N, C-alpha and C positions, 0 to 999 in steps of 0.2 A: 250311735252312729259314729263311724270312724272320722278322725279329724280331717283326713283328706277330703272326705265328702262334705263335711260341715264347712270347710274353707271354700270349696267351690260354690256351694249353695248359700251365699250370703243372704242376710235378711233383706227381703225385697217385696213389700206388699203390693197387691194388685192395684191397678188404676181404678178410678171411679166407674169406668165402663165395664170393668170385669176382666179386661185383658191384663196380661202379666208380662211386663218387660223383663228380658233376661239381664239387662244391665240396669243398675240402680239409677234412676233419673237424678240429675243434678238440679236441685231447687236452690237457686242463688238468691231468691228474694229475702230481704232483711225484715220485712213486716208483712202481716197477713190481716185481711179485712173481715169484718163480721157484720151481720145484719141487725144485731141487737146488742144493747149494753149488757144485758143479762148473760148472753152467750160469751161475750168478751170477759166478763168478770169470772164466770165459771172456768174458762180456759186458763186463767191466770192462777188458779188455785194450786197447781202442782206440776210435776215434771212430765206427766204422761198424757195431758189433755191435748186439746187442739192447739195449733201453732199460733202464736201471738207476735213474737219478735224473736229473731234468730239467736239473740243472746240467751234466751230462755229455752229454745228448742227449734229444730229445723228438720224437715223430713229426711234429708240426706244424712245429716248428722245422727239422727235417731236410728237410721238403718245401720250406720257404723256401730253405734252403741249396742244395739241388739245383736249384731254379728259378733262383737268382741265378747259380750256376755256369754254367748253360745260357745265360743271357742274356749273360754276359760272355765266354763261351767258355773257361771255366776247368776245371781238373781237379777242383775241390772248393771248398767255402766253409765258413766258420764265422760263425754269426750271433751278434750281441752285443746288449746291452741299450741301447746308444746308439752314435752315431758316434764319440764320444770313447772309448767302451769298445773299439771296434774299433781305433782308432789306438793307444791306450795298450797294448792287448793285443799287437798286432803288434810295436810298438817294444820293449816289455819282453821279449818272447820272443826277438827277434832280436839284441838288443844285450847286451853285458856291460861291466863297468868297463874303461875304457881304450880302447874302440872309438871310431871316428870316423864322423861322418855328414856328408854333403853334402846341403844342403837348399835349396830355392827360397826366395828372399827374400819373395815375396808368398805367405805361408802363412796359413791360417786361424789366428786368435788362439789357439784351444785347442791346436792342434798345436805352435805356437811355444812355448806355456807348458810343454807336456810335454817338449819338447826342452830347454828352459831348465832345467827341474827335473832331468832326467837328467844334464845337464852339471854342475849344482851338487852333486847327491847322489852320482853315481857316476863323475865324472871323464870323462864322454863328451864329446868335443870335436865341436862343430858348426861347419861352415863354410857360409856362405850365398852362393849364386850367383844370377845373374840369371834363370836358367831359359830363356835364349834361345840360349846358346852352348855347344855340346858341348865345344869346346876349353877353355873356362873350367872346366867340370866336370872334365875330365881332369887339368888342372893341380891343382885342389883335391883330387883323389882319389889323388894320387901316394903318399901315406903308406900303408905296408903295413897299418895298422890300420883303414883305411877299409872299412866294412861295408855301409853303406846309402846309397842316393840317395832322397830324399823329395821328391815333386813333387805338384802339383795340375793337373788337366786345365784347369780354368778357375779363376782366382783371384778371391776375393771381397774387396772390391767393385770392383776395377779392371778385371776382365774379361781380365786377361792370360792368354794361352794358351801353355803351355809347349811348347817344341820337343820333343815326345815322341819322334818318330822318331829325331832326332839324339841326344838325351840317353840314351834307352833303349839305342840301339845302342852308344853309348860305354860305358854301364854293363856291358853284356854283354861287350864287349871287355876290360874291366878286371876282370871277375869280381865285380862289386859288385851286390848284391841291390837291386832297385828297387821302391819302394812309391809308388803313385799314388792320390791321392784323386780319385775320379771322381764325387763327389756332385752337383756342379753341372751336369755333362754328362749323366749317366745312360748306361746302355748304348745308348740310342737314338742319341745324338749321337757317342759315342766308346766304343771298347772297347780300353783300353790294353794288355790282354794280347795282343791281336793285333798291337800295335806293338812288343812285346818286354818289357813289364813283367812282374815276377815276382809282385807282389801288388797287387790293387786294393781299396781300402777305400771304403765308402759310409756316409754317414748315411742310413739307410733312412727316417728321419723326413722327408726332403725329397721329391724327385720320385718315388721308388720307391713309397712309400705314397700320397703326394699329397693327403691330405685333412686335414692338421693335427690328426690324432687318434692318432698313433703316435710312440713314442720307440724308436728302434732303430738298429742298425748292422750292418755285415757286412764280412768280408774274403774275397776270392775269390783263389784261388791258381792260377798256371799249372802248377805241379808238385805232385802229391799228396804227395810226400815232404816238401815244405816245409809243407804243411798239417798233416801228422801231427807234424812237429817243433814247430809252434806250438801245436797243440791242447792238450797237457798244461798249458802255461803259462797258457792262457786259462781252463782249468777251475779252476786254482788261484787265478787272479785273481777269479773269480766274477762276471764281467760278462756272464753268459749271457743270451740272448734269452728273453723271456717268451713262452709259447705263444700267449697272446691277441694280443700285439703282432705276433707272426709271422703269425697268422691274418689280422689286419687288413691287414698288408702284402701278403699273398697276394691279398686281395680287391682291393687297389689296382693290382697289377701288370698285369692284363689290359688296363686302359685307359691304361697308361703311354705307349705310342707315340702314341695319339690326343691325350692331354693335352700331351705334349711338342710335338707339331705346332702346337697352339694357343698354347702358351706362346711358342714361337719366333716364330710369325707375329705375335702381338700385340706382343711386345717389339721386333721389327724395325720395325713401323709407328711405335711410340712413339719409338724412337730416331731415326728419320728426321725426324719432326716436331719433336722437341725440338731437334735439331741445327740446324734452320732458324730458331730463335727467337734474337733479339738478347739476351734476358735470360738465356740459357743459355750459359755460358762454354764448356763442354766436355761431351760425352757419351761415356761409357765403355761400349762395346758391341762385342764382337769381330767381329761381322758387318757393322759399319759401316765403310765406306771411310774411311781416315784413322786408324783405331785402330792403335796400334803393333803389335798382334798380328794384324792383319787377314789378312796373307798366311799366317801359320801357322795361323790359325783355319780358313781355307778348305781347308787340307790335312788338318788333324787332325779337325775337327768336320764333322758333316753338317747343322748348323744353329747359329744364334747363341746358343741357350739362352734361358732366361726371366728372367735377372737382368741388369739394367742399372743404371747410376748416372749421375748428371749433376750438374754444378756450376752453382749459381745465382750470378748476378752480385752479389747482395746479401750474400753471405757467410753467417756463422753464423746471423744473425737471419732471413735469407731462407729458409735451409734448415729452420729450426725452424718458421717460419710455414707453410711448404708442407706439412710432414707433419701439422700440426695443422689445416690447412684443407681437405684432400681428404676426400671422403665415400665414394666408391666403394672406393678403396684404403683399407685399414685400417692404423693405426699399431700395429705389432707386430714383434717379432723373428722370426727364422727365415725360411724361404723354401721354395719348391717346392710349396706347396699350390695348390688350384684357385682360391683367392681372392688378389687382389693385396694386397701388404703394402708399406709404406714405413717407412724409418727414416732418421734423420739421425745418422750416426756421430759427428760432432764433439760432439753434445750428448747422446748416449746411450752406445753401446758404447765409444767412445773419448773420453768426456767428461773423463777425467783427464789427457789429453795436452795439452801446450802447443802453440803454433803451430809451433815447430820440430819437435817430435816428430810432429805430424800430417803435416807436409810430408814427413818422412822415410818415413812409412808410405804416402805417396801419397794422403792424404785431405785434400782442400781443406776450408776452413771451411764452404763452402756446398754440400758434396757431399750429395746425397740418393741413397739406395739403394732400388731398387724391385724387388721380386719380382713379376713380371708374371703375373697369373692368366689364367684362360680366359674371363673375362667378355667382353661385347661390347667390341671395341677402340674403337668410337665413344663408348661410355659412359665408358670410361676416359679417352679423350682429352678429352672435354667437361669432365670433372671437373678434369683437370690444367690445361687451358687456362683454365678459370674462375679457379682459384687464381692462376695466373701473371698473368693479365690484371688481376686485382684488385690484386696486388702492384705491377704495372707502373703502374697508374693512381694508386695511392697514392704511389709514388715520384715520378711526374710532378707530382702536386699539391704534395708537399713541396718539390720543386725550384722550382716556380713561386712558392710562398709565400716561400721564402728569397730568390728574386730580387726580390720585391716588398717585402722588408723586414719581412714579418710575423713576429711573435713566436710561437714554437711554444707550443701549449697545454701548461700545466704540470699534472701530475697532482695531485689533492687529497691532502693529508697525512692 
């Protein structure tokens, strides 16, 4: 069945009287009653029985889990309170002291922080690899204590696309469990389980819900036995999905393929136009010819995604002026909503890093990250072009004044 159809027909079981609601009911109850102690004990035996307590399972949350498993082609899923809840829950469940992890260098900062914390607290050794070379991974994974490979389909903000076919095949050859963060691609652009991944994690806050009104996460498993092994640890962690957040996510999923089509189309147009400007040093967008991951992206993804970043010639000040000057795109963190958002990593999320550390992270001082929404692409471009033209005109005027020996105006004290 096509993904467009699967997204519309989310998991929604019939009611006890046999009628079938078209909208998934919101069951907000935190606890469920039983007529006998035996029934209650039986219900507590696993993740798929009757509902006992919403930290262990909830009808609306289960509908979301089954829907996400269907979209990703998995055997089952666990929904979490946030994307970081999903990442933390999976890592804590699958790792023990002394284990080793091989991870992609271009990881989301939150994932990097969790791995660093696990290394410091529990002696888990983490080796970072490029994400482009299966042979590099196999060399890093030779230690017998290597348990996990951690990857991202599309890295934020550089747009690097991991060589999922090669790396996941290598992980299977070596018997290492693979975990792929698919938040930036969504199941519309890539389904890593079909490429050999064992676990796919999502921040459902992003494209899956798509409206900047949900905090949530999920892990989808290729093997149901692995899901059952992880589930008890996640119940103990307590990062369970809220039923109302699950219900909102289920409302967003039917339009996911349509939204992703517009995100990708708009981002591709903006990337091409930005790349043609002299005041833009570099554009990071995997669907753009010349991007280091272009060849891999064309094999792994069915579209370039909605996230792009670009480096402005004026450095840190130019980047900051840009994000404060645009009016259609809004200055805000996160991504994946219907509205366009911009940030300047060097002065916001990575403001504490010096020039050397920024360079090591692949973040230029003038880098702007843009989560491209579904607005009119011409409105978005007109807004971008206005700000860039104003900055270009100002720079030319300052250069002319300097050539003529004019003294720059001094601010009042």
